N, C-alpha and C positions, 0 to 999 in steps of 0.2 A: 393496699393500705393495711397497716397493722397498728393497733392501739394497745398500749400497755396500761394496766390498771392495777390498783391496790384496793383491798376491801378491809375496812376497819369496823369491827363489830364485836361486842363482847359475847354475843350469842353464837355459840359454836355451830348450832344447827343452821342458823341464817347464813353464816360464812360458807359452810360446806355446800348448802344448797345453791347459793349464788355462783360459787366456783364451778359446780357441776353443770349449771344451766348455761352460764356464759361461755364455757369452753366450746359449745356447739355452734357459736356464732361464726367461727371460721376466721375472724379478723381481730378478735380481742383476747389478749393474753393477760392472765392474772400473774403479775410479777411476785406478789406476796400478800399475806393477810396479817392483820394485827388485831389484838384483843382490846386495845384502848388507845386513846391519843398518845400517851407517853410511849407505849410499845411501838407505835407508828413512827413517831419522831426518832426513836433510838434506832430503829431499823433503817430509816432513810439516812441517818448520819453515818451508818457503818458501811453503806454501799456506794459504789462509784456513781457519779452523776449521770453517766449514760445508761445506767440501769434504773433510774427513777421512773415512776409511772407518769403517764400523760394525764390520766384522770384518777381521782381517789373517790370511791364510794364510801361515805363517812356517816356512821350512826351518830346520834346526838348523846344520849344518856348512857355513859359508860364509866366504870370505876376508874380511879386514879386521875384520868383527864377526860373531860367530855369532848364530844366532837367539835363543838363550836370553838372551844379554846385551842384545840389542836389546829384547826383551820387558821385561826388568828396567828399563831406562832409560825406555822409552816408558810403562810403567805408572805411573811417578812423575810424568810430565808430562801424560799423557792417560789418566787413571784410568777413564774410561768406555769406552775402546776395548777390544774383545775380541780375544783372539789364539788362533788355533787352529793348533797346531804340525801340519804336514804333511810327514812326513819318512820316510826308510827306516830310522831308527835306533829300535830298541826296547829298548835295554839300560837297566838300572835307573838308572844314574847320570844319563842324559840325561833320563829320564822324571821323575825326582825334581827335577832341576834346572829343568826347564821348569814344573812345578807350583809349586815354591818361588818362582820368579821372576814368577808370575802368569799363566801360560797358562791359558786357559779350557778348552781341550780338546787332544786328542792323537790324531791319526789317522796311520795308515801310508799311503804313497803308493799302495800296490796296491789301496786301496779303490776301488770303482766311482765314477765321477763323480757318479752319481745320488745315491749315499750321501753323498758330500761335500757336495753341494748341499743335501740334506735336513738334515744336521748344521749347516750354516750357518744355515739357516732356524730350527732348534731353538735354536741359540745366541743368535741375535738376538731371538727371541720370548720365550724362557724364561730366558736367562742360565744355562743348565745347563752341563755339562761333557761334551761328546761325546767318546767314545773308541773306538777300534778294540777289539773284544772281548779280543784278547790284551793289549792296553795296559791295558785296565780291570782285568783280573786282576792284572797286575803292580802297577799303581797302588794298588789296594786292599791288596795285600800290604805295599807300601812304607809306606803310611799307617798300617797296623795296628802296624808294628814301629818306627815313627819317632817323633820328637818333634814332628811336625807339629802345630800348634796353631791353632785358629780365630782370626779376627781379633777385634778388640776389641768388635765389635758382635754377636758370636756368642754364643748361649745356651751356658752351661757345663754340663757333665755333671751336676754336683751338683744342678742345678735339676730334673733328671729331667723334661725337657719331652715325652718320648714319650707320656706320659699324655694330652697334648692332642690327639694325632692319633686320627682315627677308625679303625675296623678296616680300611676299604678303604685309607685313606692308609698305614697300616702295611704292608699288602700291597704297595702301589706302592713304598714305601720299601725294603722288603726286596729286591725285584727290582732296585731301583737299586744297592743294595749289592752284589748278585751280578754287577753289570756289565751288565745288560740296558739296551738303548736303548728309546725310547718305543714304537717299533713292536712290539718283542718283548714289552714289558709289556702293550700293548694286546691282543696275541694271547693271552698267557697268561691274562689276566683277562677275556677276551671283552668288551672295551670298545672304544671308538673312541679314536684318538690324541688327538683334541680333548679327550676326557674325562680322559685320562692327563695331558695338559698342565695342565688345571685342577687336578687332584689335586696335581701337583708344585708348582704355584704356591701352593696352600693350604699344602703341607708347609713350603715355604720361608718363608712368611708366619708361620706358627705357631712355627717354630723360629728365626726371626730370622736366617736365613742368606740368601745370595744366589748360591751355587754348589753344584754337585754335590759337589765335593771337601770342602766345609765340612760338608754334611749327612751325607756318608758318614763323615767323621771323627767327628761326634758319636755316630753310631750305633755305630761301632767302639769308641770310648772308653767308652760307656755300656753295651756288650754287650747292647743292646736285644733283639737276636734270639736271643742265647744264652738270655736269660731266657724267651723265648717257647718255646724248645725244651725248657727245663727245667720 
């Protein structure tokens, strides 16, 4: 498996560090880097589609065009491209704006490079929404009190699709809602990460969603796990 990525960051030192570290993964190739959102979009436009990155590591605050705006525009033109925000910002407004504009995940720059690489792999394989633990807690809080709604293909709460899930799938989903990543879920349930990935793929398929944000929103709107506790 080979994954192609782009790195968008106005800080040259950050860009060079990531390129240097990621190349040792053995399966991730950095197709190009950009200094801001506008530079990123211009480079995409000038290259053939088969050379486009699978995943984009996107900073937020950059001159000329910030990362959240770049994600918003790019998602309209390149809907299959996945965007992983990699930034120092963890305030609610920026998290919500990134999710609303189509970001697939949100990590803080102080994460270990090995963790970032693992999340890139998860995102490409499963289409989930990797988040730093502190970001996941904030994102869940934002989703639970916002008007964030699933896309048109997402199962609605009134359909009560949670009954379609097996007991093990509900266990996995509950831990997802709590902000746990694949490894943490595997450790908690004494299963392999491969098995957890299969369970999550089944959950997405049964609930007709394609991202972690959508499935968490369904669970929160339906109060599925509040029912379990009651």
